[in-house]
N, C-alpha and C positions, 0 to 999 in steps of 0.2 A: 064287892063279893070274889069266891074263890068259885073256880073251876079247873075242869081237863079236857085238856084236848087230845084225843083217842085218834088214829086214824086204823085200818085191818090194808093187809098188805090186797092192793088189787081192789079195792072196795072206798068202804068208808070213810070220810075225813071226818069228824064232828068234832063239838066242843060243849062240853055237859056239866053246867053246874049244881053246884051242890044240895037247888030243889029238887033237882030232876032236869030239869027244862032242856029240850037238846037242838042247838044248831047246825045243820046242816052246812059244812065250810067247801065240800070242794069232795074231790074222788080222789083216791090214789092210782093211778095210771101206769105208772114201771116207781119198782124198789128191786132196786141192784144192792142188796146189802155186800159189801160197808162203803159203797162207789155214790150210790144215785139215788135221791128221791125224786120223782116228776110229779106232780101235782096239779088237776085242775081245782083253777080256785074261785070257790064264787064270791066273797063278801068282793062289796063296788060293784056287781054287777048279778050274775043269777045264772041258775043250773043248761039254760040257753049259752048264755053269753061269755063264758069262763075262760077266766087267763089264765096261762102258767105257770104257777112256780119251779124251779127246777134248784132242787137243792144236791153240793158235792158237795164229799167230805174227802181230803189228804191229809195224810200224814205230813206231821209239821214235826219234826226233832221229836221230845216227847209226846206231843199232844194231837190232836187234830185238825188241821184247821176248815171251816165249814166255810162255803162259797153257797149264798143267794143271789138268783137270779128271779126276777120277777116277770113278765114278757105279756103281750098278748095274744089268745090265737085268732084266729081269724073272723070268728063269732064273736070277738071283742074288740078288734081293732077299732071299732068306729067310735068306741067308748073310751077309749086309751087315754087318750091326748086328756079327757078332764079329769078320770079318776086317778091317773097317774102321782097328783101330790099328794094324791091322799092316801096312799099306795106309800111313797116314800115317809113320811110323817107317820106311817104304824107300823111301820116296817125299822125305822128308828127304833120305836118302844117296845115292841116287839124280842127285837137282838139284844136290849138292853136287859130284857126280862130273861132272856135266851142265857145271858154269860153270867148276870148273876144268878141262875138257880143251879150253871156247871160250878162253877167256883165255889158255890154253899156245898161242906163235906160230907153234911145231913141230909140236904134234898135234891144233890144230885144223880140221884136214880129215881127220878119221878118222869124222865123223860124215856117212854116207851117204845117200841111198832111191834106187834102183832103181825106174825107171816100166817 
């Protein structure tokens, strides 16, 4: 099933399926365009125990290098050891899909951030 991931600077970060069903994925805690995006991340935990995802954008030649760091916060430190292997497998899939979308000349306009 196809879905869209949406985020609003300083607010919601969620996924919406084509049937309209929504899942809260976290909160945007910092959006420093064009350098950095920081998220409280709920998958694998919950809103009371978020992990943190930091995405940095660095110019590299004609393109952009994207660095993703996923780490525990104080609230989720006790859950990190159990979740880290699942997070790593999930990021492998997510990053591969993002790379494919970025390489698709027709579909590379699908990733947007509302201010």
